[in-house]
C-alpha positions as CSV (number, residue, x, y, z in Angstrom):
1,M,52.4,15.4,71.4
2,K,51.1,18.9,70.8
3,G,47.4,19.5,71.0
4,L,46.5,16.2,72.6
5,Y,44.6,16.6,75.9
6,F,43.3,14.0,78.3
7,S,40.7,14.5,81.0
8,K,40.2,12.5,84.1
9,I,36.9,10.6,84.2
10,Q,35.6,9.3,87.5
11,V,33.1,6.5,87.3
12,I,30.6,6.6,90.1
13,T,29.9,3.0,91.2
14,M,27.5,4.0,93.9
15,W,25.1,6.8,94.8
16,V,24.9,8.0,98.4
17,S,22.1,10.2,99.7
18,V,21.0,11.4,103.1
19,S,17.3,12.0,103.8
20,N,15.8,14.7,106.0
21,K,15.5,12.1,108.8
22,C,19.1,12.8,109.6
23,I,19.6,14.0,113.1
24,G,23.3,15.0,112.7
25,C,24.6,12.6,115.3
26,G,27.9,12.3,113.4
27,A,28.1,8.4,113.3
28,C,28.6,8.5,109.5
29,S,31.3,11.1,109.6
30,T,33.1,9.0,112.3
31,I,32.8,5.9,110.2
32,S,33.6,7.5,106.8
33,P,35.1,10.9,107.3
34,E,36.4,11.0,103.7
35,V,32.8,11.0,102.4
36,F,30.5,12.5,105.1
37,E,30.6,15.9,106.8
38,I,28.1,17.3,109.3
39,Y,26.8,20.7,108.4
40,R,24.0,22.5,110.3
41,N,22.9,19.3,112.1
42,S,22.7,17.2,108.9
43,A,25.1,14.9,107.1
44,I,26.4,15.9,103.7
45,P,28.0,13.3,101.5
46,D,30.8,14.3,99.1
47,L,29.8,12.3,96.0
48,N,33.2,12.9,94.4
49,K,34.8,10.8,97.2
50,V,32.5,7.9,97.2
51,C,34.6,6.0,94.7
52,G,37.2,4.0,96.6
53,N,35.2,4.4,99.9
54,E,32.2,2.3,99.1
55,E,32.7,-0.1,102.0
56,S,32.8,2.6,104.6
57,C,29.7,4.3,103.0
58,I,27.8,1.0,103.4
59,D,29.0,0.7,107.0
60,A,27.8,4.3,107.7
61,A,24.4,3.5,106.2
62,I,24.1,0.3,108.3
63,N,25.1,2.1,111.5
64,C,22.9,5.2,111.0
65,P,20.6,5.2,114.0
66,V,17.7,6.7,112.1
67,G,18.3,5.0,108.7
68,A,18.8,8.3,106.9
69,I,21.6,7.1,104.6
70,F,20.5,5.5,101.3
71,I,22.8,3.6,98.9
72,D,21.9,3.0,95.3
73,Y,24.0,1.0,92.8
């Protein structure tokens, strides 16, 4: 069908954030490498990759030694 366009819509089921308490230990990026990356001694979550990796994000938050990862639904 000519002129008909579809765009991909991603539904974010969970919001992940990292506070300034992060010490960059890398526990989160080991547990959930799809979502977390360590950059300049701090974890950076890729919010575009949270969907489908919710369980590993929760595991990363639980195992963060300083409690710097926050999950919001």
